[in-house]
TIVEX-770591 format. One record per residue (C-alpha): x, y, z. Coordinates in nm, 3 decimals, decimal comma. Example, Ala and Ser with C-alpha at 12.3 -4.5 7.8 and 13.67 -1.06 7.14 Angstrom:
<atoms>
<atom><X>1,230</X><Y>-0,450</Y><Z>0,780</Z></atom>
<atom><X>1,367</X><Y>-0,106</Y><Z>0,714</Z></atom>
</atoms>
This chain:
<atoms>
<atom><X>1,434</X><Y>-6,540</Y><Z>5,727</Z></atom>
<atom><X>1,121</X><Y>-6,607</Y><Z>5,470</Z></atom>
<atom><X>0,906</X><Y>-6,889</Y><Z>5,550</Z></atom>
<atom><X>0,918</X><Y>-7,178</Y><Z>5,206</Z></atom>
<atom><X>0,617</X><Y>-7,088</Y><Z>4,970</Z></atom>
<atom><X>0,350</X><Y>-7,351</Y><Z>4,892</Z></atom>
<atom><X>0,488</X><Y>-7,345</Y><Z>4,539</Z></atom>
<atom><X>0,828</X><Y>-7,420</Y><Z>4,679</Z></atom>
<atom><X>0,690</X><Y>-7,713</Y><Z>4,927</Z></atom>
<atom><X>0,508</X><Y>-7,924</Y><Z>4,601</Z></atom>
<atom><X>0,881</X><Y>-7,908</Y><Z>4,431</Z></atom>
<atom><X>1,028</X><Y>-8,031</Y><Z>4,729</Z></atom>
<atom><X>0,785</X><Y>-8,296</Y><Z>4,747</Z></atom>
<atom><X>0,811</X><Y>-8,394</Y><Z>4,400</Z></atom>
<atom><X>1,201</X><Y>-8,387</Y><Z>4,422</Z></atom>
<atom><X>1,124</X><Y>-8,594</Y><Z>4,690</Z></atom>
<atom><X>0,927</X><Y>-8,875</Y><Z>4,537</Z></atom>
<atom><X>1,158</X><Y>-8,917</Y><Z>4,273</Z></atom>
<atom><X>1,482</X><Y>-8,908</Y><Z>4,484</Z></atom>
<atom><X>1,277</X><Y>-9,194</Y><Z>4,668</Z></atom>
<atom><X>1,145</X><Y>-9,369</Y><Z>4,340</Z></atom>
<atom><X>1,558</X><Y>-9,360</Y><Z>4,237</Z></atom>
<atom><X>1,711</X><Y>-9,513</Y><Z>4,481</Z></atom>
<atom><X>1,391</X><Y>-9,807</Y><Z>4,523</Z></atom>
<atom><X>1,486</X><Y>-9,965</Y><Z>4,173</Z></atom>
<atom><X>1,784</X><Y>-10,104</Y><Z>4,353</Z></atom>
<atom><X>1,640</X><Y>-10,083</Y><Z>4,648</Z></atom>
<atom><X>1,348</X><Y>-10,296</Y><Z>4,591</Z></atom>
<atom><X>1,029</X><Y>-10,259</Y><Z>4,874</Z></atom>
<atom><X>1,165</X><Y>-9,982</Y><Z>5,115</Z></atom>
<atom><X>1,001</X><Y>-9,676</Y><Z>5,080</Z></atom>
<atom><X>0,964</X><Y>-9,638</Y><Z>5,434</Z></atom>
<atom><X>1,319</X><Y>-9,685</Y><Z>5,534</Z></atom>
<atom><X>1,440</X><Y>-9,448</Y><Z>5,181</Z></atom>
<atom><X>1,219</X><Y>-9,142</Y><Z>5,291</Z></atom>
<atom><X>1,411</X><Y>-9,194</Y><Z>5,639</Z></atom>
<atom><X>1,717</X><Y>-9,188</Y><Z>5,514</Z></atom>
<atom><X>1,705</X><Y>-8,939</Y><Z>5,257</Z></atom>
<atom><X>1,562</X><Y>-8,702</Y><Z>5,558</Z></atom>
<atom><X>1,762</X><Y>-8,804</Y><Z>5,724</Z></atom>
<atom><X>2,047</X><Y>-8,633</Y><Z>5,433</Z></atom>
<atom><X>1,814</X><Y>-8,336</Y><Z>5,379</Z></atom>
<atom><X>1,841</X><Y>-8,203</Y><Z>5,717</Z></atom>
<atom><X>2,209</X><Y>-8,261</Y><Z>5,742</Z></atom>
<atom><X>2,199</X><Y>-8,576</Y><Z>6,002</Z></atom>
<atom><X>2,372</X><Y>-8,880</Y><Z>6,022</Z></atom>
<atom><X>2,196</X><Y>-9,244</Y><Z>5,977</Z></atom>
<atom><X>2,231</X><Y>-9,561</Y><Z>6,235</Z></atom>
<atom><X>2,079</X><Y>-9,899</Y><Z>6,082</Z></atom>
<atom><X>2,080</X><Y>-10,176</Y><Z>6,318</Z></atom>
<atom><X>2,032</X><Y>-10,486</Y><Z>6,134</Z></atom>
<atom><X>2,151</X><Y>-10,896</Y><Z>6,048</Z></atom>
<atom><X>2,435</X><Y>-10,883</Y><Z>5,752</Z></atom>
<atom><X>2,294</X><Y>-10,899</Y><Z>5,382</Z></atom>
<atom><X>1,955</X><Y>-10,668</Y><Z>5,416</Z></atom>
<atom><X>2,076</X><Y>-10,378</Y><Z>5,125</Z></atom>
<atom><X>2,290</X><Y>-10,128</Y><Z>5,401</Z></atom>
<atom><X>2,546</X><Y>-10,053</Y><Z>5,093</Z></atom>
<atom><X>2,349</X><Y>-10,089</Y><Z>4,886</Z></atom>
<atom><X>2,114</X><Y>-9,799</Y><Z>5,096</Z></atom>
<atom><X>2,466</X><Y>-9,553</Y><Z>5,024</Z></atom>
<atom><X>2,549</X><Y>-9,639</Y><Z>4,705</Z></atom>
<atom><X>2,201</X><Y>-9,595</Y><Z>4,538</Z></atom>
<atom><X>2,187</X><Y>-9,249</Y><Z>4,762</Z></atom>
<atom><X>2,512</X><Y>-9,101</Y><Z>4,624</Z></atom>
<atom><X>2,395</X><Y>-9,233</Y><Z>4,300</Z></atom>
<atom><X>2,106</X><Y>-9,053</Y><Z>4,314</Z></atom>
<atom><X>2,223</X><Y>-8,710</Y><Z>4,362</Z></atom>
<atom><X>2,548</X><Y>-8,707</Y><Z>4,207</Z></atom>
<atom><X>2,784</X><Y>-8,768</Y><Z>4,497</Z></atom>
<atom><X>3,096</X><Y>-8,960</Y><Z>4,578</Z></atom>
<atom><X>3,059</X><Y>-9,260</Y><Z>4,847</Z></atom>
<atom><X>3,293</X><Y>-9,518</Y><Z>5,002</Z></atom>
<atom><X>3,314</X><Y>-9,766</Y><Z>5,300</Z></atom>
<atom><X>3,480</X><Y>-9,793</Y><Z>5,579</Z></atom>
<atom><X>3,520</X><Y>-10,182</Y><Z>5,733</Z></atom>
<atom><X>3,516</X><Y>-10,058</Y><Z>6,101</Z></atom>
<atom><X>3,751</X><Y>-10,342</Y><Z>6,245</Z></atom>
<atom><X>3,910</X><Y>-10,367</Y><Z>6,592</Z></atom>
<atom><X>4,283</X><Y>-10,264</Y><Z>6,443</Z></atom>
<atom><X>4,157</X><Y>-9,989</Y><Z>6,249</Z></atom>
<atom><X>4,243</X><Y>-9,647</Y><Z>6,372</Z></atom>
<atom><X>4,176</X><Y>-9,305</Y><Z>6,353</Z></atom>
<atom><X>4,386</X><Y>-9,192</Y><Z>6,059</Z></atom>
<atom><X>4,240</X><Y>-9,398</Y><Z>5,887</Z></atom>
<atom><X>3,884</X><Y>-9,287</Y><Z>5,846</Z></atom>
<atom><X>4,020</X><Y>-8,948</Y><Z>5,907</Z></atom>
<atom><X>4,354</X><Y>-8,926</Y><Z>5,690</Z></atom>
<atom><X>4,692</X><Y>-8,797</Y><Z>5,793</Z></atom>
<atom><X>4,965</X><Y>-8,635</Y><Z>5,738</Z></atom>
<atom><X>5,279</X><Y>-8,695</Y><Z>5,537</Z></atom>
<atom><X>5,601</X><Y>-8,495</Y><Z>5,506</Z></atom>
<atom><X>5,693</X><Y>-8,458</Y><Z>5,135</Z></atom>
<atom><X>6,055</X><Y>-8,486</Y><Z>5,069</Z></atom>
<atom><X>6,040</X><Y>-8,307</Y><Z>4,743</Z></atom>
<atom><X>5,869</X><Y>-8,000</Y><Z>4,865</Z></atom>
<atom><X>5,956</X><Y>-8,009</Y><Z>5,277</Z></atom>
<atom><X>5,642</X><Y>-8,023</Y><Z>5,370</Z></atom>
<atom><X>5,462</X><Y>-8,151</Y><Z>5,507</Z></atom>
<atom><X>5,102</X><Y>-8,283</Y><Z>5,232</Z></atom>
<atom><X>4,747</X><Y>-8,398</Y><Z>5,416</Z></atom>
<atom><X>4,596</X><Y>-8,742</Y><Z>5,260</Z></atom>
<atom><X>4,250</X><Y>-8,756</Y><Z>5,362</Z></atom>
<atom><X>4,067</X><Y>-9,071</Y><Z>5,454</Z></atom>
<atom><X>3,781</X><Y>-9,214</Y><Z>5,319</Z></atom>
<atom><X>3,506</X><Y>-9,023</Y><Z>5,519</Z></atom>
<atom><X>3,558</X><Y>-8,693</Y><Z>5,297</Z></atom>
<atom><X>3,257</X><Y>-8,846</Y><Z>5,082</Z></atom>
<atom><X>2,893</X><Y>-8,708</Y><Z>5,046</Z></atom>
<atom><X>2,782</X><Y>-9,056</Y><Z>5,165</Z></atom>
<atom><X>3,007</X><Y>-9,226</Y><Z>5,362</Z></atom>
<atom><X>2,850</X><Y>-9,641</Y><Z>5,470</Z></atom>
<atom><X>3,047</X><Y>-9,676</Y><Z>5,808</Z></atom>
<atom><X>3,053</X><Y>-10,108</Y><Z>5,822</Z></atom>
<atom><X>2,965</X><Y>-10,291</Y><Z>6,175</Z></atom>
<atom><X>3,059</X><Y>-9,963</Y><Z>6,344</Z></atom>
<atom><X>3,060</X><Y>-10,136</Y><Z>6,693</Z></atom>
<atom><X>3,333</X><Y>-10,407</Y><Z>6,552</Z></atom>
<atom><X>3,578</X><Y>-10,111</Y><Z>6,633</Z></atom>
<atom><X>3,779</X><Y>-9,967</Y><Z>6,946</Z></atom>
<atom><X>3,629</X><Y>-9,680</Y><Z>7,095</Z></atom>
<atom><X>3,886</X><Y>-9,467</Y><Z>7,033</Z></atom>
<atom><X>3,816</X><Y>-9,564</Y><Z>6,680</Z></atom>
<atom><X>3,474</X><Y>-9,498</Y><Z>6,699</Z></atom>
<atom><X>3,586</X><Y>-9,172</Y><Z>6,882</Z></atom>
<atom><X>3,689</X><Y>-8,968</Y><Z>6,579</Z></atom>
<atom><X>3,396</X><Y>-9,017</Y><Z>6,378</Z></atom>
<atom><X>3,303</X><Y>-8,752</Y><Z>6,630</Z></atom>
<atom><X>3,457</X><Y>-8,419</Y><Z>6,561</Z></atom>
<atom><X>3,311</X><Y>-8,464</Y><Z>6,156</Z></atom>
<atom><X>2,992</X><Y>-8,573</Y><Z>6,223</Z></atom>
<atom><X>2,904</X><Y>-8,301</Y><Z>6,425</Z></atom>
<atom><X>3,116</X><Y>-8,024</Y><Z>6,287</Z></atom>
<atom><X>3,143</X><Y>-8,146</Y><Z>5,894</Z></atom>
<atom><X>3,501</X><Y>-8,120</Y><Z>5,969</Z></atom>
<atom><X>3,840</X><Y>-8,286</Y><Z>6,059</Z></atom>
<atom><X>4,075</X><Y>-8,186</Y><Z>6,216</Z></atom>
<atom><X>4,523</X><Y>-8,317</Y><Z>6,222</Z></atom>
<atom><X>4,775</X><Y>-8,181</Y><Z>6,320</Z></atom>
<atom><X>4,614</X><Y>-7,906</Y><Z>6,471</Z></atom>
<atom><X>4,451</X><Y>-7,779</Y><Z>6,089</Z></atom>
<atom><X>4,124</X><Y>-7,860</Y><Z>6,042</Z></atom>
<atom><X>3,984</X><Y>-8,042</Y><Z>5,681</Z></atom>
<atom><X>3,607</X><Y>-7,991</Y><Z>5,660</Z></atom>
<atom><X>3,416</X><Y>-8,236</Y><Z>5,446</Z></atom>
<atom><X>3,120</X><Y>-8,031</Y><Z>5,223</Z></atom>
<atom><X>2,779</X><Y>-8,046</Y><Z>5,182</Z></atom>
<atom><X>2,666</X><Y>-8,283</Y><Z>5,114</Z></atom>
<atom><X>2,764</X><Y>-8,516</Y><Z>5,356</Z></atom>
<atom><X>2,596</X><Y>-8,793</Y><Z>5,583</Z></atom>
<atom><X>2,776</X><Y>-9,086</Y><Z>5,806</Z></atom>
<atom><X>2,552</X><Y>-9,401</Y><Z>5,689</Z></atom>
<atom><X>2,646</X><Y>-9,613</Y><Z>6,003</Z></atom>
<atom><X>2,567</X><Y>-9,993</Y><Z>6,043</Z></atom>
<atom><X>2,542</X><Y>-10,170</Y><Z>6,361</Z></atom>
<atom><X>2,537</X><Y>-10,526</Y><Z>6,439</Z></atom>
<atom><X>2,356</X><Y>-10,595</Y><Z>6,744</Z></atom>
<atom><X>2,544</X><Y>-10,614</Y><Z>7,062</Z></atom>
<atom><X>2,455</X><Y>-10,925</Y><Z>7,200</Z></atom>
<atom><X>2,643</X><Y>-11,092</Y><Z>6,896</Z></atom>
<atom><X>2,983</X><Y>-11,181</Y><Z>6,929</Z></atom>
<atom><X>3,325</X><Y>-10,893</Y><Z>6,892</Z></atom>
<atom><X>3,104</X><Y>-10,562</Y><Z>6,929</Z></atom>
<atom><X>3,151</X><Y>-10,239</Y><Z>7,139</Z></atom>
<atom><X>2,832</X><Y>-10,062</Y><Z>7,261</Z></atom>
<atom><X>2,809</X><Y>-9,696</Y><Z>7,104</Z></atom>
<atom><X>2,887</X><Y>-9,496</Y><Z>7,339</Z></atom>
<atom><X>2,638</X><Y>-9,230</Y><Z>7,415</Z></atom>
<atom><X>2,827</X><Y>-8,956</Y><Z>7,380</Z></atom>
<atom><X>2,832</X><Y>-9,137</Y><Z>6,935</Z></atom>
<atom><X>2,497</X><Y>-9,194</Y><Z>6,966</Z></atom>
<atom><X>2,310</X><Y>-8,867</Y><Z>6,975</Z></atom>
<atom><X>2,520</X><Y>-8,744</Y><Z>6,737</Z></atom>
<atom><X>2,355</X><Y>-8,951</Y><Z>6,440</Z></atom>
<atom><X>2,017</X><Y>-8,805</Y><Z>6,402</Z></atom>
<atom><X>1,774</X><Y>-9,120</Y><Z>6,346</Z></atom>
<atom><X>1,824</X><Y>-9,527</Y><Z>6,419</Z></atom>
<atom><X>1,633</X><Y>-9,762</Y><Z>6,234</Z></atom>
<atom><X>1,672</X><Y>-10,107</Y><Z>6,025</Z></atom>
<atom><X>1,602</X><Y>-10,218</Y><Z>5,659</Z></atom>
<atom><X>1,476</X><Y>-10,517</Y><Z>5,792</Z></atom>
<atom><X>1,435</X><Y>-10,799</Y><Z>5,567</Z></atom>
<atom><X>1,268</X><Y>-10,784</Y><Z>5,181</Z></atom>
<atom><X>0,921</X><Y>-10,927</Y><Z>5,118</Z></atom>
<atom><X>0,822</X><Y>-11,204</Y><Z>4,948</Z></atom>
<atom><X>0,724</X><Y>-11,037</Y><Z>4,633</Z></atom>
<atom><X>1,068</X><Y>-10,815</Y><Z>4,629</Z></atom>
<atom><X>1,248</X><Y>-11,108</Y><Z>4,775</Z></atom>
<atom><X>1,146</X><Y>-11,310</Y><Z>4,355</Z></atom>
<atom><X>1,213</X><Y>-10,978</Y><Z>4,198</Z></atom>
<atom><X>1,579</X><Y>-10,911</Y><Z>4,343</Z></atom>
<atom><X>1,630</X><Y>-11,319</Y><Z>4,323</Z></atom>
<atom><X>1,525</X><Y>-11,293</Y><Z>3,923</Z></atom>
<atom><X>1,809</X><Y>-11,011</Y><Z>3,843</Z></atom>
<atom><X>2,032</X><Y>-11,248</Y><Z>4,025</Z></atom>
<atom><X>2,327</X><Y>-11,144</Y><Z>3,767</Z></atom>
<atom><X>2,272</X><Y>-10,831</Y><Z>3,811</Z></atom>
<atom><X>2,548</X><Y>-10,748</Y><Z>4,157</Z></atom>
<atom><X>2,527</X><Y>-10,403</Y><Z>4,177</Z></atom>
<atom><X>2,132</X><Y>-10,218</Y><Z>4,113</Z></atom>
<atom><X>2,279</X><Y>-9,940</Y><Z>4,164</Z></atom>
<atom><X>2,532</X><Y>-9,918</Y><Z>3,921</Z></atom>
<atom><X>2,229</X><Y>-9,852</Y><Z>3,675</Z></atom>
<atom><X>2,080</X><Y>-9,535</Y><Z>3,861</Z></atom>
<atom><X>2,060</X><Y>-9,191</Y><Z>3,726</Z></atom>
<atom><X>2,119</X><Y>-8,926</Y><Z>3,940</Z></atom>
<atom><X>1,804</X><Y>-8,718</Y><Z>3,969</Z></atom>
<atom><X>1,979</X><Y>-8,394</Y><Z>4,106</Z></atom>
<atom><X>2,314</X><Y>-8,245</Y><Z>4,185</Z></atom>
<atom><X>2,494</X><Y>-8,263</Y><Z>4,537</Z></atom>
<atom><X>2,416</X><Y>-7,869</Y><Z>4,563</Z></atom>
<atom><X>2,063</X><Y>-7,915</Y><Z>4,499</Z></atom>
<atom><X>2,091</X><Y>-8,154</Y><Z>4,769</Z></atom>
<atom><X>2,237</X><Y>-7,817</Y><Z>4,943</Z></atom>
<atom><X>1,981</X><Y>-7,632</Y><Z>4,880</Z></atom>
<atom><X>1,717</X><Y>-7,853</Y><Z>4,958</Z></atom>
<atom><X>1,811</X><Y>-7,857</Y><Z>5,306</Z></atom>
<atom><X>1,843</X><Y>-7,467</Y><Z>5,371</Z></atom>
<atom><X>1,475</X><Y>-7,420</Y><Z>5,220</Z></atom>
<atom><X>1,388</X><Y>-7,755</Y><Z>5,451</Z></atom>
<atom><X>1,485</X><Y>-7,495</Y><Z>5,756</Z></atom>
<atom><X>1,221</X><Y>-7,231</Y><Z>5,549</Z></atom>
<atom><X>0,947</X><Y>-7,458</Y><Z>5,658</Z></atom>
<atom><X>0,724</X><Y>-7,287</Y><Z>5,922</Z></atom>
<atom><X>0,706</X><Y>-7,484</Y><Z>6,305</Z></atom>
<atom><X>0,462</X><Y>-7,291</Y><Z>6,486</Z></atom>
<atom><X>0,503</X><Y>-7,242</Y><Z>6,877</Z></atom>
<atom><X>0,283</X><Y>-7,493</Y><Z>7,043</Z></atom>
<atom><X>0,457</X><Y>-7,719</Y><Z>6,787</Z></atom>
<atom><X>0,713</X><Y>-7,606</Y><Z>6,963</Z></atom>
<atom><X>0,588</X><Y>-7,646</Y><Z>7,271</Z></atom>
<atom><X>0,501</X><Y>-7,991</Y><Z>7,210</Z></atom>
<atom><X>0,867</X><Y>-8,172</Y><Z>7,115</Z></atom>
<atom><X>0,948</X><Y>-7,957</Y><Z>7,452</Z></atom>
<atom><X>0,715</X><Y>-8,106</Y><Z>7,648</Z></atom>
<atom><X>0,772</X><Y>-8,458</Y><Z>7,564</Z></atom>
<atom><X>1,153</X><Y>-8,419</Y><Z>7,545</Z></atom>
<atom><X>1,088</X><Y>-8,318</Y><Z>7,902</Z></atom>
<atom><X>0,872</X><Y>-8,619</Y><Z>7,988</Z></atom>
<atom><X>1,153</X><Y>-8,845</Y><Z>7,871</Z></atom>
<atom><X>1,353</X><Y>-8,688</Y><Z>8,163</Z></atom>
<atom><X>1,134</X><Y>-8,749</Y><Z>8,460</Z></atom>
<atom><X>0,959</X><Y>-9,118</Y><Z>8,274</Z></atom>
<atom><X>1,166</X><Y>-9,297</Y><Z>8,636</Z></atom>
<atom><X>1,238</X><Y>-9,572</Y><Z>8,409</Z></atom>
<atom><X>1,516</X><Y>-9,326</Y><Z>8,148</Z></atom>
<atom><X>1,846</X><Y>-9,245</Y><Z>8,316</Z></atom>
<atom><X>1,907</X><Y>-8,997</Y><Z>8,093</Z></atom>
<atom><X>1,626</X><Y>-8,879</Y><Z>7,814</Z></atom>
<atom><X>1,648</X><Y>-8,662</Y><Z>7,538</Z></atom>
<atom><X>1,855</X><Y>-8,333</Y><Z>7,517</Z></atom>
<atom><X>1,841</X><Y>-8,037</Y><Z>7,313</Z></atom>
<atom><X>2,042</X><Y>-8,097</Y><Z>7,088</Z></atom>
<atom><X>1,768</X><Y>-8,424</Y><Z>7,035</Z></atom>
<atom><X>1,478</X><Y>-8,183</Y><Z>7,013</Z></atom>
<atom><X>1,632</X><Y>-7,965</Y><Z>6,801</Z></atom>
<atom><X>1,657</X><Y>-8,280</Y><Z>6,549</Z></atom>
<atom><X>1,360</X><Y>-8,394</Y><Z>6,597</Z></atom>
<atom><X>1,300</X><Y>-7,949</Y><Z>6,449</Z></atom>
<atom><X>1,503</X><Y>-8,045</Y><Z>6,168</Z></atom>
<atom><X>1,305</X><Y>-8,458</Y><Z>6,045</Z></atom>
<atom><X>1,003</X><Y>-8,218</Y><Z>6,065</Z></atom>
<atom><X>1,085</X><Y>-7,971</Y><Z>5,846</Z></atom>
<atom><X>1,234</X><Y>-8,202</Y><Z>5,584</Z></atom>
<atom><X>0,917</X><Y>-8,420</Y><Z>5,665</Z></atom>
<atom><X>0,635</X><Y>-8,145</Y><Z>5,599</Z></atom>
<atom><X>0,840</X><Y>-8,039</Y><Z>5,322</Z></atom>
<atom><X>0,833</X><Y>-8,342</Y><Z>5,161</Z></atom>
<atom><X>0,423</X><Y>-8,379</Y><Z>5,151</Z></atom>
<atom><X>0,425</X><Y>-8,043</Y><Z>4,992</Z></atom>
<atom><X>0,367</X><Y>-7,841</Y><Z>5,357</Z></atom>
<atom><X>0,549</X><Y>-7,546</Y><Z>5,429</Z></atom>
<atom><X>0,454</X><Y>-7,653</Y><Z>5,811</Z></atom>
<atom><X>0,541</X><Y>-7,878</Y><Z>6,030</Z></atom>
<atom><X>0,228</X><Y>-8,095</Y><Z>6,211</Z></atom>
<atom><X>0,201</X><Y>-8,282</Y><Z>6,475</Z></atom>
<atom><X>0,191</X><Y>-8,567</Y><Z>6,335</Z></atom>
<atom><X>0,483</X><Y>-8,524</Y><Z>6,174</Z></atom>
<atom><X>0,643</X><Y>-8,573</Y><Z>6,531</Z></atom>
<atom><X>0,422</X><Y>-8,843</Y><Z>6,615</Z></atom>
<atom><X>0,596</X><Y>-9,025</Y><Z>6,292</Z></atom>
<atom><X>0,979</X><Y>-8,977</Y><Z>6,349</Z></atom>
<atom><X>0,971</X><Y>-8,949</Y><Z>6,709</Z></atom>
<atom><X>1,050</X><Y>-9,291</Y><Z>6,744</Z></atom>
<atom><X>1,280</X><Y>-9,327</Y><Z>6,482</Z></atom>
<atom><X>1,500</X><Y>-8,972</Y><Z>6,590</Z></atom>
<atom><X>1,469</X><Y>-8,997</Y><Z>7,005</Z></atom>
<atom><X>1,467</X><Y>-9,360</Y><Z>7,018</Z></atom>
<atom><X>1,816</X><Y>-9,472</Y><Z>7,055</Z></atom>
<atom><X>1,908</X><Y>-9,173</Y><Z>7,255</Z></atom>
<atom><X>1,755</X><Y>-9,315</Y><Z>7,642</Z></atom>
<atom><X>1,930</X><Y>-9,442</Y><Z>7,896</Z></atom>
<atom><X>1,765</X><Y>-9,687</Y><Z>8,068</Z></atom>
<atom><X>1,828</X><Y>-9,704</Y><Z>8,419</Z></atom>
<atom><X>1,985</X><Y>-10,050</Y><Z>8,468</Z></atom>
<atom><X>1,713</X><Y>-10,229</Y><Z>8,726</Z></atom>
<atom><X>1,424</X><Y>-10,089</Y><Z>8,480</Z></atom>
<atom><X>1,641</X><Y>-10,273</Y><Z>8,157</Z></atom>
<atom><X>1,688</X><Y>-10,567</Y><Z>8,363</Z></atom>
<atom><X>1,315</X><Y>-10,615</Y><Z>8,370</Z></atom>
<atom><X>1,269</X><Y>-10,592</Y><Z>8,026</Z></atom>
<atom><X>1,137</X><Y>-10,217</Y><Z>7,987</Z></atom>
<atom><X>1,170</X><Y>-10,108</Y><Z>7,611</Z></atom>
<atom><X>1,269</X><Y>-9,730</Y><Z>7,467</Z></atom>
<atom><X>1,009</X><Y>-9,732</Y><Z>7,223</Z></atom>
<atom><X>0,721</X><Y>-9,852</Y><Z>7,468</Z></atom>
<atom><X>0,810</X><Y>-9,615</Y><Z>7,737</Z></atom>
<atom><X>0,790</X><Y>-9,359</Y><Z>7,453</Z></atom>
<atom><X>0,484</X><Y>-9,463</Y><Z>7,301</Z></atom>
<atom><X>0,321</X><Y>-9,372</Y><Z>7,603</Z></atom>
<atom><X>0,464</X><Y>-9,052</Y><Z>7,630</Z></atom>
<atom><X>0,335</X><Y>-8,978</Y><Z>7,323</Z></atom>
<atom><X>-0,012</X><Y>-9,065</Y><Z>7,455</Z></atom>
<atom><X>-0,029</X><Y>-8,839</Y><Z>7,794</Z></atom>
<atom><X>0,099</X><Y>-8,542</Y><Z>7,666</Z></atom>
<atom><X>-0,178</X><Y>-8,392</Y><Z>7,452</Z></atom>
<atom><X>-0,090</X><Y>-8,253</Y><Z>7,060</Z></atom>
<atom><X>-0,210</X><Y>-7,913</Y><Z>6,970</Z></atom>
<atom><X>-0,504</X><Y>-7,903</Y><Z>6,844</Z></atom>
<atom><X>-0,458</X><Y>-7,632</Y><Z>6,529</Z></atom>
<atom><X>-0,389</X><Y>-7,635</Y><Z>6,266</Z></atom>
<atom><X>-0,059</X><Y>-7,484</Y><Z>6,209</Z></atom>
<atom><X>0,011</X><Y>-7,335</Y><Z>5,892</Z></atom>
<atom><X>0,203</X><Y>-7,060</Y><Z>5,802</Z></atom>
</atoms>
């Protein structure tokens, strides 16, 4: 595979910035979160947002879909939601005498899975195949979701009533986990001044097509990653598994996820090579939710972000500039 050229990297960064600016017209004051969400989409992964209600999570999903000429749908997860309500169902057509597949709301470019941890584990498990493989199997027949495809799921803090903790297997399907948070004072005032506009995403013009998103995703994977950088990621993942407070650390899938994200992140900054600094910036959103802490350590107040920060400080990063 040929490495991305400097000219391609410059174009990628310019297009990425235009997308951030476009989404930022609707999701005010949240450029860092927007950059993470777009990185997640271009790395062809899924994003988990743990946040309080009313922080703009739905607006973020709609705005991304509008910016890439993609389709968007929202699934409200509730305790009585069935797996077929997510994936779709096969119905017998009396006129044709055949079974027809009626696709569920998961068949969209950007899918907002709202309050995902309010649904039963059985319904949550309906997302496992489609998030990993980009297809849904119903009655033995596989149905592709197409590209781009991103699940943007929201999760209530697990202390809230009526919530189920997501199983580790499903958490591992999410490329990143972060939070939107409340806007700053100036952004809040701007939002309030436009209170008559119910949905700011409706005014957005598309920046690129969904085909261009797929091309950008493929291009990002050609970013050069030096062997020293890969060894650094491997050492970090090993240390997460060896940490005394951690029962389950970062898997090989988690290490691959960080490589994919770093490639997109580097291209978004106009580089055709990954730097150790990219790893340091993305390790927390990509790895923080993959830790399973020892119950005693968790009870004692240990937190994944603190453990990861300690590991990042202890493991020496490669010094040479890892250019192509």
